C-alpha positions as CSV (number, residue, x, y, z in Angstrom):
1,M,0.3,0.2,-0.2
2,K,1.3,3.5,-1.0
3,K,1.8,5.9,1.9
4,I,-0.1,8.9,2.7
5,P,2.4,11.3,3.3
6,I,1.7,12.6,7.1
7,I,0.5,16.5,6.3
8,I,-2.1,15.3,3.6
9,L,-3.7,12.5,5.9
10,I,-3.9,14.8,8.7
11,C,-5.5,18.0,5.8
12,I,-7.8,15.2,5.0
13,L,-8.9,14.1,8.7
14,L,-9.7,17.7,9.4
15,S,-11.6,18.1,6.2
16,G,-9.7,21.6,5.6
17,C,-7.6,21.4,3.1
18,S,-7.1,20.7,-0.8
19,T,-4.0,19.1,-2.6
20,S,-4.7,20.0,-5.7
21,T,-6.5,23.8,-5.8
22,P,-4.4,26.5,-4.1
23,I,-6.4,29.0,-2.0
24,S,-6.8,31.9,-3.2
25,P,-6.3,34.9,-0.6
26,T,-8.7,36.8,0.8
27,S,-9.5,40.0,-1.4
28,T,-9.7,43.5,0.8
29,P,-13.0,45.2,0.3
30,S,-12.8,48.6,-1.6
31,P,-13.5,51.4,0.8
32,A,-17.0,53.4,1.0
33,P,-17.0,56.3,-1.2
34,T,-16.5,59.4,0.9
35,Q,-19.7,61.4,1.2
36,T,-19.5,65.3,0.9
37,P,-20.8,67.1,3.7
38,T,-23.7,69.2,3.4
39,P,-22.5,72.7,3.7
40,E,-23.8,74.8,6.2
41,P,-26.0,77.5,6.3
42,E,-24.3,81.2,5.3
43,V,-24.9,83.7,7.9
44,N,-23.4,87.1,8.0
45,M,-23.4,87.6,3.9
46,N,-22.5,90.8,2.9
47,P,-25.3,92.6,0.3
48,E,-24.9,94.0,-2.6
49,V,-27.0,97.0,-2.0
50,L,-27.7,97.9,-6.3
51,L,-29.6,101.4,-5.2
52,E,-30.7,103.1,-2.4
53,I,-34.3,105.1,-3.0
54,T,-34.2,108.2,-0.8
55,N,-36.8,110.6,-2.5
56,Q,-34.2,113.3,-2.2
57,G,-35.5,116.5,-1.5
58,D,-38.7,115.3,0.0
59,I,-37.4,112.6,2.3
60,M,-39.3,109.8,3.2
61,Q,-40.4,109.3,7.1
62,D,-41.3,105.6,8.2
63,P,-41.5,104.2,4.9
64,Y,-43.1,100.5,5.6
65,G,-45.3,98.8,2.8
66,I,-43.7,98.4,-0.3
67,A,-44.5,96.2,-3.5
68,I,-43.5,96.2,-7.3
69,N,-46.0,95.9,-10.0
70,S,-45.9,94.6,-13.6
71,A,-43.9,97.5,-15.2
72,G,-41.4,97.3,-12.3
73,N,-42.4,100.4,-10.9
74,I,-42.1,100.8,-6.8
75,Y,-44.7,101.7,-4.9
76,V,-44.0,102.9,-0.9
77,N,-46.4,103.5,1.9
78,D,-44.7,106.2,3.3
79,A,-46.9,106.0,6.3
80,G,-44.8,109.0,8.2
81,K,-46.3,111.3,5.8
82,S,-49.8,110.0,5.1
83,R,-49.0,109.2,1.2
84,V,-47.8,106.7,-1.6
85,L,-45.0,107.5,-3.2
86,V,-44.4,105.7,-7.0
87,F,-40.5,105.2,-8.1
88,D,-39.4,104.2,-11.9
89,P,-37.4,101.1,-11.4
90,E,-34.0,103.5,-11.1
91,G,-35.6,105.0,-7.8
92,N,-37.1,108.1,-9.9
93,L,-40.1,109.8,-8.7
94,L,-42.9,108.8,-10.5
95,D,-46.4,110.0,-9.1
96,K,-47.6,110.8,-4.9
97,W,-51.1,110.3,-3.3
98,D,-50.4,112.3,-0.8
99,A,-53.6,113.8,0.3
100,K,-54.1,113.8,3.7
101,G,-57.8,113.4,5.3
102,S,-60.4,110.8,5.7
103,A,-62.2,111.0,2.3
104,E,-61.7,108.6,-0.6
105,G,-58.3,108.6,-1.9
106,E,-56.9,110.2,1.1
107,F,-54.6,109.2,4.0
108,N,-54.0,109.0,7.8
109,S,-51.8,107.0,9.1
110,L,-50.4,105.8,12.5
111,G,-46.9,105.9,10.8
112,F,-47.0,102.6,10.0
113,G,-49.1,100.0,7.4
114,G,-48.9,97.8,4.5
115,L,-49.2,98.0,0.7
116,A,-49.9,95.2,-1.8
117,I,-50.2,95.0,-5.4
118,D,-52.8,91.9,-6.9
119,P,-52.2,90.0,-10.3
120,N,-54.0,93.1,-12.3
121,D,-51.6,95.9,-10.8
122,N,-54.4,96.9,-8.1
123,V,-52.6,98.8,-4.9
124,F,-54.2,97.9,-1.8
125,V,-53.2,100.5,0.9
126,V,-53.6,99.9,4.5
127,D,-55.1,103.4,6.0
128,N,-55.3,102.8,9.6
129,E,-56.2,105.9,11.4
130,N,-59.0,106.0,9.0
131,F,-59.5,101.9,10.0
132,R,-60.1,100.8,6.5
133,I,-58.2,99.8,3.6
134,Q,-58.2,101.6,0.4
135,K,-58.2,100.0,-3.7
136,F,-56.7,102.0,-6.5
137,D,-56.0,101.4,-10.0
138,S,-52.3,101.5,-10.9
139,T,-52.0,105.7,-11.8
140,G,-53.7,106.1,-8.5
141,N,-57.7,106.2,-8.8
142,F,-59.2,105.7,-6.5
143,I,-61.5,102.2,-7.0
144,T,-63.4,101.1,-3.6
145,M,-62.4,101.3,0.4
146,W,-63.5,99.3,3.3
147,G,-63.5,99.1,6.7
148,S,-64.7,101.0,10.4
149,E,-63.3,101.2,13.9
150,G,-63.9,97.7,15.5
151,K,-62.9,94.5,16.3
152,E,-66.0,92.5,14.4
153,D,-65.8,91.0,10.8
154,G,-64.4,93.5,8.7
155,Q,-63.6,95.9,11.4
156,F,-59.8,97.2,12.6
157,I,-58.0,99.0,15.4
158,R,-54.5,98.7,14.4
159,A,-54.5,97.3,10.8
160,I,-50.6,97.0,9.9
161,G,-49.6,94.3,7.3
162,I,-51.6,93.4,4.1
163,A,-51.1,91.0,1.4
164,T,-52.9,89.4,-1.8
165,D,-53.1,86.0,-3.3
166,K,-52.8,84.9,-6.9
167,N,-56.7,85.1,-7.1
168,G,-56.9,88.8,-5.8
169,N,-58.1,87.6,-2.5
170,V,-56.4,90.3,0.0
171,Y,-55.1,89.1,3.6
172,V,-54.9,91.8,6.1
173,T,-53.4,91.6,9.8
174,D,-54.2,93.7,12.9
175,D,-51.5,94.3,15.8
176,A,-54.9,95.1,18.2
177,V,-57.6,92.2,16.9
178,P,-55.3,88.9,17.2
179,Y,-57.0,87.5,13.6
180,V,-56.0,87.5,9.9
181,Q,-58.9,88.4,8.2
182,K,-59.2,87.6,4.5
183,F,-61.5,90.0,2.1
184,D,-62.1,89.1,-1.7
185,N,-61.2,91.8,-4.2
186,D,-63.7,94.2,-3.7
187,G,-63.6,94.1,0.0
188,N,-66.1,91.8,0.9
189,F,-65.6,89.8,4.0
190,L,-64.5,85.8,3.5
191,M,-63.2,84.6,6.8
192,K,-60.7,84.9,9.5
193,F,-58.3,82.6,11.2
194,G,-56.3,83.2,14.6
195,G,-57.5,84.3,17.8
196,G,-55.2,85.8,20.8
197,G,-52.6,83.5,22.5
198,I,-49.6,81.9,22.6
199,D,-50.8,78.8,21.3
200,K,-49.7,77.4,17.7
201,G,-52.5,79.0,15.4
202,Q,-52.7,82.1,17.1
203,F,-51.3,85.3,17.6
204,R,-49.9,88.1,19.9
205,H,-49.2,91.1,17.4
206,A,-49.4,90.0,13.8
207,T,-47.1,92.0,11.6
208,G,-46.1,90.9,8.2
209,I,-48.1,88.1,5.6
210,A,-47.6,86.7,2.5
211,V,-48.9,84.3,0.3
212,D,-47.7,81.7,-1.6
213,A,-48.4,80.2,-5.1
214,N,-49.9,77.4,-3.3
215,G,-51.8,79.2,-1.6
216,N,-50.5,78.6,1.9
217,I,-50.1,82.1,4.0
218,F,-46.9,82.8,6.1
219,V,-47.9,85.7,9.2
220,A,-45.0,86.9,11.2
221,D,-45.9,87.4,14.9
222,Y,-43.5,90.9,16.3
223,E,-44.4,90.0,19.9
224,A,-44.6,86.1,20.2
225,K,-41.1,86.4,17.8
226,R,-42.0,83.3,15.6
227,V,-43.5,82.6,12.0
228,Q,-46.2,80.7,11.8
229,K,-47.4,78.8,8.1
230,F,-51.0,78.4,7.8
231,D,-53.3,76.7,4.6
232,A,-55.7,78.2,2.9
233,A,-58.1,77.3,5.1
234,G,-56.5,78.8,8.0
235,N,-55.4,75.8,9.4
236,V,-51.8,76.0,10.9
237,L,-49.2,73.9,9.2
238,A,-45.6,75.1,10.6
239,S,-44.5,77.5,13.5
240,W,-40.9,78.7,13.7
241,Y,-38.8,80.9,15.4
242,M,-36.4,83.6,14.2
243,G,-32.0,83.2,15.1
244,S,-31.5,80.1,15.5
245,D,-27.9,80.7,13.3
246,I,-27.2,82.8,15.7
247,K,-28.7,81.8,18.8
248,V,-30.7,85.0,19.5
249,K,-34.1,85.0,19.4
250,G,-35.2,87.6,16.7
251,T,-38.2,90.0,16.1
252,P,-40.0,89.5,13.1
253,E,-41.4,92.2,11.1
254,A,-41.7,91.7,7.1
255,I,-42.3,89.1,5.1
256,A,-42.4,87.6,1.8
257,V,-42.2,84.7,-0.6
258,D,-40.5,84.2,-4.0
259,A,-41.2,82.0,-6.7
260,A,-39.6,79.0,-5.4
261,G,-41.7,79.3,-1.8
262,N,-38.8,80.4,0.0
263,V,-39.9,82.7,2.9
264,Y,-38.1,86.0,3.7
265,V,-38.6,87.5,7.5
266,T,-36.8,90.6,8.7
267,D,-35.9,90.6,12.0
268,Y,-36.5,94.6,13.2
269,D,-34.4,95.1,16.2
270,L,-31.6,93.5,14.8
271,G,-31.6,94.9,11.2
272,R,-31.0,91.3,9.3
273,M,-32.8,89.0,7.2
274,Q,-33.3,86.0,7.6
275,V,-34.3,83.3,4.5
276,F,-36.1,79.9,5.3
277,D,-37.5,76.7,3.1
278,N,-41.4,76.5,2.9
279,N,-41.3,74.9,6.2
280,G,-39.3,77.0,8.3
281,E,-35.5,75.3,7.7
282,F,-33.1,78.0,7.7
283,L,-31.3,78.5,4.4
284,W,-29.2,81.8,5.1
285,A,-28.8,85.1,6.4
286,W,-27.6,88.9,5.8
287,G,-26.1,90.1,9.1
288,D,-24.9,88.5,12.0
289,G,-26.7,90.3,14.4
290,S,-24.6,93.2,15.9
291,F,-25.9,96.6,15.6
292,V,-22.6,97.6,14.1
293,N,-22.7,95.5,10.9
294,A,-26.5,95.5,10.3
295,P,-27.3,95.8,6.9
296,F,-30.9,97.5,7.8
297,K,-32.1,99.8,10.0
298,R,-35.6,98.9,11.5
299,P,-36.2,96.9,7.8
300,V,-40.4,96.7,7.7
301,G,-41.3,95.7,4.0
302,I,-40.0,93.5,1.2
303,A,-40.5,92.8,-2.6
304,F,-39.2,91.5,-5.6
305,D,-39.2,92.2,-9.2
306,A,-38.8,90.0,-12.1
307,N,-35.4,90.4,-12.8
308,G,-34.5,88.7,-9.5
309,R,-33.5,91.8,-7.0
310,I,-35.2,92.2,-3.7
311,Y,-36.1,95.7,-2.0
312,I,-36.1,96.4,1.5
313,S,-38.0,98.7,3.2
314,N,-35.9,100.6,5.9
315,Q,-38.2,102.2,9.0
316,A,-35.3,104.1,10.6
317,G,-33.4,106.6,8.3
318,G,-36.0,106.5,5.3
319,T,-34.7,104.6,2.6
320,I,-35.3,101.9,0.2
321,K,-32.5,99.3,-0.4
322,V,-32.6,97.8,-3.8
323,L,-30.5,94.5,-3.6
324,N,-29.1,91.7,-5.8
325,L,-30.3,88.2,-4.3
326,P,-27.0,85.9,-4.0
């Protein structure tokens, strides 16, 4: 009998060796691909100022609401002087609606108040010391007005913010009556939502208001220091605070939504602006919260034009800053 070598015999008995095919070395797994970290939101970016509108010779006093029409003309509620000023896209004064009083087409402002333009270029102006909203065509011809003093539907105490939606409906905030009121384009009352308090869906001091292309409504609450998002029926969808990027709770005042649904909110006290996605996630900001580097002075109004520029009204100093969006 042929003798089996001892080494092979051991392998056979252990059932772990092969005498015919060499064992390939174990292959080293490829390293997992490196993931690029998500960039942090940018803070304290320096805004590029293209133009500063001051209305030289007749300085604005407490400019508040601002809106741009389809021709690119700029409408400003110069609330400290109870008038509306109209500028061309280069900042040249085109017109002023400056009759003071309580008759049709006249204004009597408390020193603040919004202004909005609908898809047909009609202009809606908060005339808060007269407890009403006035509607004009683009050239300043009076169309209609509505409102009276009180807390019932269709009434106002200190109306402040105003916005329109794609259907021409008009939304108004009142910092003395904790509701958003919705009207049709002619001023007929449709609905209201809110109520006084700090729970979600309630208001303490509602100021700026904006409506996106899907009919969602965004409201800045100056006293509660938060922004809230509602659906078209007035149901609250989201709520968030300002200042998470600098760890300082900010004071929201003006609010606007761009074509992509991003939400722009100014911080009245810190003179900065923050941008959020449609559900309140912070994206980027202008200003780091320091008064020395504040890019704005009491910012109270925001508007966009068709060329990607943003307009910020500064209540302190009486100016409108025109800036390029990053």
